[in-house]
N, C-alpha and C positions, 0 to 999 in steps of 0.2 A: 783141346778138351776143357770144358767149363768146370770150374771149381764147385764142389757141392755147396760151398758157403756163399757163392755169388748170387746176386739177385737177378731175376729175369729182366731182360731189356724190354721196355714198353715204349710205345710212341706217345709222347706227352706234348700237348699243345699249350703253349704259354700265351695266354691272352694279354695283349697289350692294354695297359690302363689308359685313362684319359690323358691327353697332353698336359704338361704343367701349365699353370696360369702364367700370363705375361708378367714380365718384371717391371714394366712401366705402364702408366695410364694409357688407355685406348687412344686419346687425342695426340699422344706423342709419336705415334707410328705414321708411316706414309700411307698413301692411298691403297697400294697393293696389299700391304699387311693388314690394314683395317678391313678390307674386303674379305680376306681370309678369316679374320677374327669374327666378323659378323656371320659368315657362313657356319663357323664352328658353334657360335652361340645359338643360332637358329636350329641347327641340327640337334644339339643337346636339348633345347627347349621342346622341340617337336617330339623327341623320344620320350621325354617326361610326360608330356600331355597325352601321348598315345596310351599310357597306362590307365587314363581316366575315361577314354572313349572307346577303347577296344577296337580300333581300326575303322570306326565310323567317321568318314570325312565330314559329313554334315554336322555331326555332333562336335567335331574338332573346331570347325569355324564358329559355332555357337559358343563354345567354351572360351576361345580366344577373345571373342567380342565381349563376353561377360567379364572376363578378366580386365580388359582395357577400360571398361566402363565402371568397374567397381570402385567404391570409395577407398578400399584398402589399397588397390593398385595406384590410384591417384595420390594418396597420401604418402605412399612409399616411393614412387618414382618421381613425383613432383612435376609430371608432364601436363597435368590437367590444366594448370593455369596458363600454359602456353598455347593450348589448342585453340582458344577463342581468337587470339591475335596472331596465330602462327602464319596464316595466309598473308597477313599484313607484313610480317617480318620477312617472309620469303619474297614478296613482291618488292619490298623496299631494297633488299639485298640485290635482287635481280636487276632492278633499275640502276642501282649504284654501280654494279659490275659492268653493266652496259655502258654507262657514262665513262667509267674508268677506261674501258677498252677503246672508246671513241677518241680519247685523248691522244691515242697513238696515231690517229689519222692526220696526215699533213694536209690533205684536201680540206678537212673540216676546219683546221686552224686557219687556212688561207681564206676561206669563206668568212670566218668571224673577223679577221683583220680587215678584209675589204669592206665589210659592212660597217665596222667601227670608223673607217676613214670618211664615211659619208656623214657621220654625226657632226652637226654644226652647233651644238649647244649641250650644256650639262643636262643629264636626265633627272627629272624630279618625279619621284614615285609617290611620296606621301600626299595627304590631303584628299580631296575629292577628284573625280575624273576630270571635271571642268578646270580645276586648278593645277592639274598635273602636267608634266611635260614629257610624255612618253612618245616621242617622235624624233625624226632626224632634225627637225626644226619646228619651232612654234609649240602651241598647246597640243594636248592629245586630241586627235580628230574625233569629232562628235559622232562619226559614223560607227565607232566601236561602242558596244554596249557596256563593256567594263575595261578597266585598266589591264586586266589579264589578256583580253583580246588584243589590245593595242600592243602589249609586250610580245605576244606571239607573232604579230605582223613584223616586228623588228627582228626577232631572233636574238641570239646571244651576241654581245658586243665586245666581250673581253675574254682573254684567257690568261693563265698564269704560268710562269716558267716551271713551277713544281705542282702542276695541276693534279697529277695522279696521286702524289703524296698527300695533297690537301684533301682529296676525296676519300682516300683510304683512312685518313686520320679520323673520319667521322665514326668509324666502327673499329678502329685498330685496337682499342683497349677492351672491347666487349666480347671478342671471340679468341679462341686459341690460335696461336701463330700458324700451326699446321693447317687449320681450316681456312684461314685467310689466304695463305699461299696457294691453296688448291683452287679456290673459287675465283680469285683475282689473277691467277697465273703470274705471280710475282715471286721475288726471292724473300728470304727471311730478313735480309738487311733492309729491304724496302718496308717491310712491316715494322721493324724496329724504328726506322726513320720516321714513319708515320705516327708511331706512338710518341716519339719525342716531339714531333710537330704539334700533336694534340695538346701536350703539356705546356709547350711554350706559347702557342698561338690560339688554342682552343679547337674544338671540333670543327673541321672545315674552315678554320681561320686562314687569313691571308697575312703573311709577314709584312711588316711595314717596309716601304721602299728604301728607307734609310739603312736597312740591314742588307749586307751583301754576303752571299754564300759562295764558296768555291768547293768543287768536288775534290775529294781526297779518298784514296783507297785505304781502308782499315780492315782489320780482321773481324770475323764474325764474333769472336770472343769479346773484342773491345766493344762492339755494338751491343751485345747482350749485357755486358756489365754496365754500360751507360744506361740502358733501358731499365735494368733492375734498380739502379740507383734512383732514377727519376720517378719510378713508379712506387717507391717506398712511401708508406703512409706518412712518415714524419717529414718527407720531402715534398710530395705532391699535395 
């Protein structure tokens, strides 16, 4: 029997609020988590824009386009300055990643070494085409219109023991570590080593032959500490 002072029981629906914001920057998460974060951002953004177009899909597309082209959006997001050369950046990174992956090919290295064995003279690149020596022997053949054409006929003549690290050092300090490990399919320690390479030998630089390196297993924490030290403004 219910007490006269008791309140009637009703079915109450508790609406869940939005998920809490992430505790770390977007770039710090892995590929799967970032995919989920992008989906969440797009969903929230879409719901907000729907209030301004009342379900009209065509109006939604126009609104998004106007937002992205507006000066306010460009000044706030800072993306407008990258749009003009974005395709150049993407093309460069794609080319660098392709060359990085090709370094793993034993067949490619064998072809380069065999071609280098045929070389009977030092290569001379500077000067004019007539005074250059871009050939296995003798001057650059006159049949080539440019020195670039002559170089293409020879192909690559040398490789380096740390070729992948050298290539990665070109962009190692310009992008977040998580981004680099994703597109180059490498480990964090490889990115750290490439950053150290860049500081010591320059972007894409080749260590002098007098320096000898030996591999040694160290912890990721040690590599991160070394990288942070070398990348400090008062050090680098």
